[in-house]
C-alpha positions in Angstrom: 0.1 -0.1 -0.1 2.7 2.5 0.9 4.4 2.1 -2.5 1.2 2.6 -4.3 0.5 5.8 -2.4 4.1 6.9 -2.9 4.6 6.7 -6.7 1.9 9.4 -7.9 3.5 11.7 -5.6 7.0 11.3 -6.9 6.0 10.4 -10.6 4.5 13.8 -12.1 3.2 11.5 -15.1 2.2 7.9 -14.5 0.9 6.3 -17.8 -2.1 4.6 -15.9 -4.8 5.1 -13.5 -4.2 2.0 -11.6 -1.1 0.9 -10.0 -0.5 -2.9 -8.9 2.7 -4.1 -7.1 3.6 -7.8 -6.8 6.7 -8.7 -4.8 9.2 -11.9 -4.8 10.9 -12.4 -1.7 13.6 -14.9 -0.9 15.8 -15.2 2.3 19.7 -15.8 2.9 20.9 -18.6 3.5 17.7 -20.8 3.2 16.5 -19.6 0.0 20.0 -19.1 -1.6 23.5 -19.9 -0.7 25.0 -17.3 -2.7 23.9 -13.5 -4.5 23.2 -15.3 -7.7 20.8 -18.3 -6.2 19.2 -15.7 -3.9 18.3 -13.5 -7.0 17.3 -16.1 -8.9 14.7 -17.6 -6.5 13.6 -14.3 -5.5 13.0 -13.9 -9.3 11.0 -17.2 -9.2 9.1 -15.9 -6.6 8.1 -12.8 -8.0 6.7 -14.5 -11.2 4.8 -16.7 -9.1 3.4 -13.5 -7.5 2.6 -11.9 -11.1 1.0 -15.4 -12.0 -1.1 -15.3 -8.7 -2.6 -12.0 -9.2 -2.3 -8.3 -8.8 -0.9 -6.8 -5.5 0.6 -9.4 -3.8 3.8 -11.0 -2.2 4.9 -14.5 -2.6 8.2 -15.9 -0.6 10.2 -18.3 -2.5 9.1 -21.3 -0.5 5.7 -20.6 -1.5 6.3 -19.9 -4.9 7.1 -23.6 -5.1 3.6 -24.8 -4.1 
């Protein structure tokens, strides 16, 4: 909600009326033993969030379900 409230104030021209936010989360060291693996798994969680719908956050462990 905070992101959605902040963007219209900081961007003078925004191309859409509605803004949605999807977030993918991975945590170190459980979801990745190095930077590359951690980012890859956060990206997987992000795409799961995008598939799941708008305005959601998915943790990597949830992305595999």
